[in-house]
C-alpha positions in Angstrom: -176.3 46.8 55.0 -175.7 45.8 51.4 -172.2 46.5 50.4 -171.7 47.7 46.9 -168.7 49.1 45.1 -169.6 52.7 45.6 -167.4 55.0 47.9 -170.6 56.8 48.7 -170.8 54.4 51.8 -167.5 55.6 53.2 -166.6 59.0 51.7 -166.6 61.8 54.2 -164.9 63.0 57.2 -164.7 60.4 60.2 -163.3 60.8 63.8 -161.4 57.9 65.5 -163.2 56.6 68.6 -161.0 53.5 69.4 -158.0 51.6 68.1 -157.6 47.9 69.5 -154.5 46.0 68.2 -154.6 42.1 68.3 -151.7 39.7 68.2 -152.1 36.9 65.7 -150.0 34.4 67.8 -152.1 35.0 71.1 -155.4 36.3 72.2 -153.5 39.5 73.4 -155.5 42.9 72.6 -154.4 46.2 73.8 -155.1 49.8 73.1 -152.2 50.6 70.9 -152.9 54.3 70.8 -154.1 54.5 74.3 -157.5 55.2 75.8 -158.4 58.3 73.9 -156.6 58.3 70.5 -157.1 61.3 68.2 -157.6 60.7 64.6 -159.2 61.9 61.4 -160.0 59.9 58.2 -161.1 61.7 55.1 -162.3 60.3 51.9 -163.2 62.6 49.1 -165.6 62.2 46.2 -162.4 61.7 44.0 -161.4 58.7 45.9 -158.6 60.2 47.7 -157.9 59.1 51.3 -156.0 60.9 54.1 -155.6 59.7 57.6 -153.8 61.1 60.6 -153.8 59.3 64.0 -152.1 60.2 67.2 -152.1 59.1 70.7 -153.8 61.7 73.1 -150.8 62.0 75.4 -148.2 63.4 72.9 -145.4 65.7 74.4 -144.3 69.0 72.7 -141.4 68.3 70.8 -138.3 70.0 72.4 -135.5 67.4 72.0 -134.3 64.7 69.7 -135.7 62.0 72.1 -139.1 64.0 71.8 -138.9 63.6 67.9 -138.6 59.7 68.3 -141.6 59.7 70.6 -143.6 61.7 68.3 -142.8 59.4 65.4 -143.7 56.3 67.5 -147.1 57.9 68.5 -148.6 58.5 65.2 -150.0 57.0 61.9 -150.5 59.0 58.9 -150.7 58.2 55.1 -152.7 59.1 52.0 -153.4 57.9 48.4 -156.2 57.1 46.0 -158.4 54.3 47.2 -160.9 51.9 45.8 -163.6 49.8 47.3 -164.4 46.1 46.3 -166.9 44.3 48.4 -165.8 45.0 52.1 -162.2 45.8 51.2 -160.9 49.5 51.0 -157.4 49.5 49.4 -155.1 52.6 49.4 -152.3 53.1 46.9 -150.2 55.0 49.3 -148.4 58.1 47.8 -147.4 59.6 51.2 -146.7 58.3 54.6 -145.1 58.9 58.0 -143.5 55.5 57.3 -141.5 55.7 54.1 -141.7 51.9 53.7 -145.4 52.2 52.9 -145.0 54.7 50.1 -145.7 53.1 46.6 -147.4 50.1 48.4 -151.0 49.4 49.2 -152.7 49.5 52.5 -155.8 47.4 52.9 -158.7 47.8 55.4 -161.7 45.7 55.7 -164.8 47.6 56.6 -168.1 47.1 58.3 -170.8 49.3 59.7 -171.8 48.7 63.3 -174.9 50.9 64.0 -173.6 54.4 62.8 -169.9 53.7 63.1 -167.4 52.5 60.6 -165.0 49.7 61.7 -161.9 49.3 59.8 -159.7 46.3 60.3 -156.1 46.1 59.0 -154.8 43.2 57.5 -152.4 40.9 59.4 -149.0 42.6 59.2 -145.7 42.9 61.1 -146.1 45.6 63.8 -145.0 48.8 62.3 -143.9 50.1 65.6 -141.5 47.2 66.4 -138.8 47.5 63.6 -137.0 44.2 63.1 -139.6 42.3 65.0 -142.0 40.0 63.0 -144.9 40.0 65.4 -148.1 39.9 63.4 -150.7 42.1 64.4 -154.1 43.8 63.1 -155.7 46.8 64.5 -159.5 47.4 64.7 -160.4 51.0 64.4 -163.9 52.5 65.1 -164.7 55.7 63.4 -167.7 58.1 64.0 -168.9 60.2 60.9 -168.5 63.8 61.4 -169.5 64.9 57.9 
């Protein structure tokens, strides 16, 4: 598929199928959000992106410990996005991780059959505070609308 600078390629509503995380320093790959992650990616015609991803085995929050677990089993952010070549860049205006607000999130995309594959840039694992383990995630999405 020829890639152009139009969001028409990726706009719409997508459902997460898989999330595989890779460690840069090794060949380790793992299902960072479990075998059946839940997630939606919505990209509007006005170039606004919203993503919410959770593991499939989240507990109902009934204690402070459950709140910590809920935070550690999700990713969510939004903002205006732009497409350049195979790079989708979002200027983050809201996030589950306040560190991301005001920054940019870069995803490299490709289409494999009917699925959209988004790969993050190498970055410190957002789920391991204070540990500088470089990881990237490969997320496979199915178009819903």
